[in-house]
Steps between C-alpha positions, in 0.01 A plus 500: 500500500463437874225493760432861596352384830810300593727787393317740729523258792870443441604857429312657790634364826267467797518800731642283777785371283568848365534635854732214596722585200494868596616395848806329355595803293440748782705287740804564282443873547417529872617164633292188559473577871310819415236331286170405668355259249151386602408383149558124473334226701827307512539323838799616703464221755730208410346165411462284813799285590292186447473592129879488460523178702231338287670604175831355618338175611320457167814574299710263710259211527264492203569393143630798304305414186180494703580822684583697187293320237156565359195424709149456366353836397273500805790421732691230682243252643668464839536877540134555416394245761716659770367849430141368501555333839635826638194691381267240650675526835480879502153559361304180562463435126501168319747554216730246339776544245248502217367834627839672457658646185855616577598829335786747461365734767175690553526702178504175303213363711285806437573534130437127448163526674401803293602321180318182601174679575497805275313524171422800285227720656569354844569739785732461799432719803766624743458718807709816521764535614628207293827357365558695173599196293149353528386730222751392235469134605123512451507700177752258348222239499266724303286556806415831669649620827248671728603694811280566801569831675667474839337543836776724632368506857625145571576342159244226549293422189283786374185296446284786371751555218540126447126470441533752213779304333393135520287385206426205272846535341686459829717190479706543817567723799855552625570528872841595642518468880721600678491774243771656291513801541268582793598220740130439567382150589145426386300401806293184520191721491619652172579160346166351603314794347704472179435125477127550554482759221691276258273203575195718431648634177593151378133405528382825343736476201487120476877455474789462744690802628845412625680650796877528452684541829843657454675446833880524500483699826285250691762434770579869552214601730532689827342497847351152450276624219330204332525477121192306377577206269262561211433141378323443831250775417445466125522187285609658172826633642850475356788579738818654357793480738869586502784433745667826392396690811450235769839333438673806345551318170377749235777420256441124512151530346311225678132476589183309418134510402245318715204355310253376766293186445185707549561724199259454210624251237829432682654295217414766241639785711821313583549412133444864402765605752740246353420627150550863601834413659600325178414801284686730739809276460485383860694174459514436874572688819868493613565137595739555790276757666191286463677253726627772736168671566318168524728391784473839670128565443329613817819590686483840673647817354642781710306819424625696802722722285207597280281567801767720658552686172125551465470655844798733449379625162130519589558685827754731335264594218204554732716724719606693188135564415424232244170312498525121461293188568717278719577178309409158636739314271744501205788749515363822356351826627248680280462852642312789346725728297522856628352636179230366270750426223686200642742493207601861565536419870732206429707721269532759775611225743800434275640832622578312822591177317180344631395263222129420520248345261188701401167346599369563148696194386292288738169646388481725805615858431569734789716244681852366478662166578804460722651151521655454847677173417827696510771553760365624832779758516390642164145544629624667819714745301209576266257624767654850537487533121131410490447768764684758286290397200180538704610844618494621140125442492419692818 
C-alpha cells in the first residue's frame, strides 16, 4: 500500500529531533529556564545587521515580480556571478556563475549530489563521526552507505580504516570540515593525503571517484585555524555549502553546489545535478535569499559568542572530569561518555535536564554531542549539573 522504507523514515524521528521535542514537553513541567537543551545545531546568534539591511533594500528598490518570482532551476544568473566572484577573491579560484548551482541549503546540495552521482551497487564513504542524514540520503539513491571508523584521538581521517573500505565500487567520499559533531578541522596534511589516495585509486579502478565537501561550518573556525578549500587539492570535487550557520539563516534554506571546471565531464556532471534537482522537486532556491546572500557573500560573521561558549563548556567539562578533543570549528563538543553505553549515559543526563545526543547516532559510540550554539547563561548554569552527573560515575 505504501513504501515501507518511507514509512519507517517518517514514523521514527531522528534522535536529535526527538530530544528537541522532549525538551519542549519537559519545559512545561520544570520551566524552560531549567532545561539545558544541547541537542539542536540551531544558531542562537542573530543574523548580521547587514542581512536585514540588504533584505529591506531589495524589497524597497527591486521589482517585486523579480524578487519573488521563479528563477532558473540553477539559480539567478546575477546572484551566481556575485557568489563566484566572492569565492575567487577568498580562495584564489577561477569560478564564474556557470560553476554555481543555487540550492535550498546544504541538505539539498548534498542529496542532489548523491542523486546525481549514485547508481545501484555504488558506494559512498563517510568518515565517522558523520552527519546522520548522510545514510538515508545515500540509500535513497539505491547506493550503499559505508562508514569509516573514527580516529578518536584527534578526529582526523582514520586512513588505515579508510584503506579497508575503499574499493572498485566507491563512487564518492564525503568530507565534512569543520566537522559536525566533533568540531575537528581536517588539516592540509590530511587533505593532501586523502587527495593522493583518491588519485591513485582512480587510476587503479579506471573510473572517477568524487569528493563531496559538505561545509556549512566553513566560517566558524577558531584561533586562525585554516580550513583547506578542497577544489584546490582535488579536481573531482563538489562543494556543498549553506548560509545557515555563517549568516544564521537556517530557516531560509539557501546554499549552493560548486562544480569546478576541472571536474571530469563538467557538462555531464552539471546536467546530472540539474536532473537530480528536478527529480527531487527542487524548482529553484528561494529567490529573495539568492539575491540577499549574493550581495552579502564574503562579508564577515561574528563568531565570538560561539568561541566564548566553547571555552566555557569545554573548560567546565574538563574540570568536571570529562575527556574531550578541543574543537577547532563548528559549534559542537563531542566528549567521551562516562560509560561505554552512550545512550544510557544520555538517558541518565536527563535526570539533571541535560539533553545530549548519543555518539552512536554519528557512527561513533562512546561519545555524546553537545551543541553550544545556545545562550551563554544556559551553558554557565549547566556546568554544576555536569559536575553532579560526573560525580555519579566516581
